N, C-alpha and C positions, 0 to 999 in steps of 0.2 A: 613481939614478932608476929606479923600478920599471915605468915605462911601456914598451911594447914597440912594435916596428915592426909595421906592419899585417900582414905575412906571418909574423911570428914567433909562437912558442907563447906562450900566456898564462902569467903567473906563477902558480904554485900558491897563493901566499899571498894572491892576490887573488880566488880562485874564490869565487863566491857574491855578489860585489859587483856593483852596476849597472855597465854598460859605456858608455863614451863614445867615439865616433869623431871625431877632430879632423882637419879637412881645411883645410890652409892652405899656400900656396906658399912662405911664408917659414920656413926651418928654425929661425930664432931664435924666431918665434912658437910653432912646434910645441913647442920645448923649454920655453919659458916656461909655456905653458898646461899642458903635461904636469906640470910641477913644481907648479903650483897644484892640480891635480886628483888627483894620484897617490895621495895619502894616503887619499882617500875613494872612488875609483872605479878600475875597470880602464880604462886609457886606451890607445887605438890611434890612430896618427897616419899621415897620408899627405899628400903634396903633389899627388897625381894624382887627378883627378875620376873617371876610368874605374875605377881601383882601388877608390876609395871606394864606387862604385855596386855593384861586384861583391861587395865585402866586406859591404855592408849587406844585400844579398840573401841571402848565404850565412850570415852570423854574427848578423844581427838585433841590432845594438847597441841599447841602451835610449835613446840620444839622439845626435844628430849636431851638432857645432859646425862650421859651414861658412863659410869666408871667401868673400865675394861675388866676389873677384877670382881665384878658383882657375882656373889656366890649362888649356887643352885642352878644357875644357867648363866655362865660368865658373859661379859659384855659382848664378845664376838658373836656368840650364839644368839643372844637377844637381838643384836643388831640385824643379823640375818633373818630372824623371824619377823621383825618389824618390816624389813624391806621385801620379804616374800609375801606378806599379807597385803592384798589390794586395798584394805581399809586403812593401813598405816604406812604404806610405802612412801607416801608423799611427805611425811613428817620429818623435818630435818633432825639428824642425830649428830650431836657433838660429843666426842669422847673426852672423858677426864682421865689423864694419864700422868705417870711419873716420868721424869726426865730419862730414866733408864729404858723406857718403853719406846723411844723415838725410832728405833730400828724397825719398828713395825708400822711406820707411817704409811707406806705404800699399801700394806694389807688393809688398813682401816679404810683408806679411800676407795680401794677396789670393792670392798663389801658394802659401800654405799654411804659411809659417814660423810657428813658435810664439812666437818672440821674437827679439830682437837684442841684442848687446852691442857697445859701441863701444870702440875703442882710445883712449887707453891703458887696458888692462883692470885693474880693481881686484879683487884676489883675493876679498875678502869679498863684494862685490856679485855676482861671477860665481857663487860657491858658493851663495849664497842663491837666486839665480834658477834655477840648475840643480836645486837641491834641490826647489823648488816644482814644476818641470816633471817631475822624476822621480816625485814623489808623485802628480801628476795622471796620469802615464803608467802608474803602478802600478794606479790605480783603473780606468783605461781598459782595461788588460790583463785585469784581473779580470772586467770586464763582458764583454769579448770571449770570454773562456774560458767564462763562464757562458752566454753566448748559444750558443756552440758546443755545450756540453753539452745545452742546451735543444733545439737543432736535432736533435741525435742522438736525444734522447728522443722528440721529436715524430715523427721519421721512424720510429723503432721502434714507437711506438704506432699510427702510421698503417698500417704494415705488418701489425701485429696485427689492427687493425680490418678491413682489407681481407681478411685471411685468414679472419676470423670471418664476414664478409659472404659470401665465396666458399663457405664451408662451409654457411652458411644457404641460399644460392641453390641449391646442389647438393641439399641436403636437401629443400627445397621442390619442386624439379623432380623429384627421385627419387620423392617422394610421388605425383606425378601419373603417373609412369611405372609405378608398381606396379599401377595400375589400367588400364593400357593394354597393347596388344600389343607395344609397344617395350620393349627392355631398357635397363638403366642405361647400358650402353656406347654406346647411341645418343646420349646426352647428351655423352659425351666425344668421340665422333667428330664430331658436328655442330659443337661449339664449336671444335674444331681446324680443321675445314673452313672455318668462317666466318673465323677469324683468318687462315688461309692466303690466302683470297680477298681479304680486306681489305688485307693487306699488299701483295699483288700489284697492287691497284688504287690504291695511295697516290700514284702519280705519273701517274695517268691523268686526262685532261680530264674535268671534271664530277664527279670524285671526290677529287682531290688536296686541295681546300680543306676538305673535310669530314673526311677520314680521317687525322687527326693520329695520332701514336703513342698518345696518351692515349685517343682515341676507339677505336682498334683494340683497346686493352686492355679498354675497357669492353664492346665487342662480344663479345670472348672470354669475359668474365665473365658477361654477361647472356644469351648464346645458350642455355644450358640451360633458361632460362625460357620458351622459345618456345611450348611446349604446356602451360604451367601452368594454363590455363583448362580443360583437360580434367578437372580435379578436379570441376568442376560438371556434367559429363556423366554420365548414368546408366550403370552397368556393362553393362546389357543392350545398349547401343549401342556402348560402347567395345570390348567383347570380341566383338562380332558377327563371325562368320567370313565371312558372305556379303555380298551387296550390300545397302546400306541402302534402306529404303523412302524415299519422298519426305519423309515426316514425320521419320523418323530422320535423314536427311541435313540437314534444317533444324535439328534439335537439335544435331547435330555442328558445324554452321557457327557455333554460338553461342560456341565455345570461345575464339576470338580476343578477342571482346568481354569475356568473363568474365575472361580473363587480364589484359587491359588495365585493367579495373575493379579487379581485385585489386591491381595495381601502383599505381594511382591512390590507393587507400586507404592503402597502405603509404607512399606519398609524402606524403600529408597527415599521417600519424602522425610522419613524420620531420621535419616542419616545412617541407617543400617543398624544391625543388632548390637554393634560395639558401643552404641550410645546409651544403652540401657544397663543398669548395674546388675551384677550377679546373674542368677538364673533368669531374672526378668529379661536379660539380653537374649534369651532363647525363645521369647514369646513368639516372634514371627516364624521362626523355624518350626516350632512345635505346632503352631496354628496351621501353617502351610501343609505339614505332614498330615494333620488331622483332616483338613478340608479336601486335600487332593486324593487321599488314598482310602477314605472311609467306605468306598464302594468296591474295594478290592476284596477278593475271597481267598480263603486259606488254600484252596486247591488250584488257584491261578486262573479261575474263570471269570473274575471280576473285571472292573474297568476303573480308570482309563489305561493303565499300563499292563494289566494282567499279572501283577506281582503275585508271588506265591510264598506261603509259609512265613518264615522269619524275615523275608525281604520286605514284608509289610511293616511300616513303622508302628511302634507301640501305640501312639495316640490314635491311629486309625483303627487298630484292632479293637480298642476299647469303644470307640465311637460306633463301630459297625454293630456291635451287639446292642448298645443302648438305642441306636436309631431304629433298627429293625424291630426290636421289642416294642418300642413306643408306637411305631406305625401299626403293628398288629393289634394292640389293645385299644387304639384310639378310634372313636367314631369319626367318620368323615361325611361330607355332604353326599357322597356316592356309595358309602358302605357302612354297615354297623360295626361296632366294636367287637373284637374277638375276646373271649374269656382269657383270664390270666393262665389258666391251666392249658388251654389250647396253644397260646403263644409260647408258653414254656416248653411244650412238646415240640413245636417247630424249631425253636432255638436249639434244643437238645439234638434234634435230628440233623441240624447243620454243624454239629461239632466235628471239627477236622475236615470239613468240606467248605462251608461258607465261613465259618468262624474259627479263631484260634482255640484249640481244645482247652487250654488253661483258663481262658477268659470265660468260656462257657461253664467250666467248673466253678469259677468264681460266681457267675450269675446264679447257678443252682444253689450255692451256699448262701447267697444273699436274697433268697426268694422273698422272705417277709419284708425286707427293707425296700425291695423294688415295689412291692405292692403298696407299701406305706407312702412312697414318693408319688406313685400314680394316683392315689387317693387325694393326697395333699394338693396336687396341681391338676386335678381332673378338669376336663372341659365341661362347660355348662351348655345348656340348650341355647343360651344367648350367644356363646362363642360360635356355635355351629350355624346359628341363624345369620350371623354377620357374614360368615363365609358363603353361605347360600345366596344372600342378598348381593354380595360382590359379584359372584358368578352370574347371577341373573341380570344385574345391571350391565355387565360387560358383554354377555353373549346371549341373553335369554335363558330359558331353562337349561340346566346343566346337561351337557352332552349334545345340545341341539346343533353345535357347530362341528360335530364330528363328521 
């Protein structure tokens, strides 16, 4: 007999054949069934349910013949364990039963058994039934493998799509930055500040329900778009070195609405948020909130709507602190950089007036991390020189058009 004990090595002559695990308390039944199957299958036998479960998880037999009276963990319980385990639930289970057990047929099928065979076992009938189940199992296995391949392909395509979206976002945002006093590194710093603040706020009251991991990822991706609306502001205003006139300031205050409207147009072209899966479907809504309201102030004196307190969307509250801090510490063609200590003092003074109190508290807790990001993406003399050259080529010496 070529069948093997459950712990033994498999016979080399049987490699490549479908495998069957037989679980029966009666050694005589194990021997008889092995003899019936051995010419067609690799057969493994055990009288112990616990060993059978461990073997099924480890070796993944193609089918299990299970005596309903298996001791230590009778057949019903073992079948339930097999079907509850994601590693073994796909393995067909065929019960071995006596004729007097047929009243339980409905119970067996309800718990996931594929079929049952009654004693005395007729070899021809057993082989025909097992062959049918093996064929079905082969088809099911092929479908699972195809699904696994499809899932991997979908995941890869999704990653590629998100990477392309990120590149597009940065390209669009960089386009607006080329016409502004900010450098491209401003985008990288602020998006990292926003993610840092959002992650810190994930377990805080009033923020935990909104700031899921997916939403934090969206915030990080869309933060570079915060000033995309500046594309619609004239250069004579964007590059002005001195204070704005009242009319110029009103023009500048239009950029949040221009940015939101641009995103709304893109959203319509994409078919709306419903076309994107999961939290990614909220991308445009989150981005529009961040772009449109990041100049609102906690006390209601900001623009464009004069929103106050918790009426200001969470994305905008986060962006406000990140944007102002970076503007304070960054050198520009018309001003030197402010020290971190001074910028920190100004942010703290704005707690509860300009900024959400809890976001300022988070900023204070993340003091070292903010400085690390600022150093990592610091502007170089070359970055500032490019900005100065652009202003010079467009208008002559900065401020000469005032």
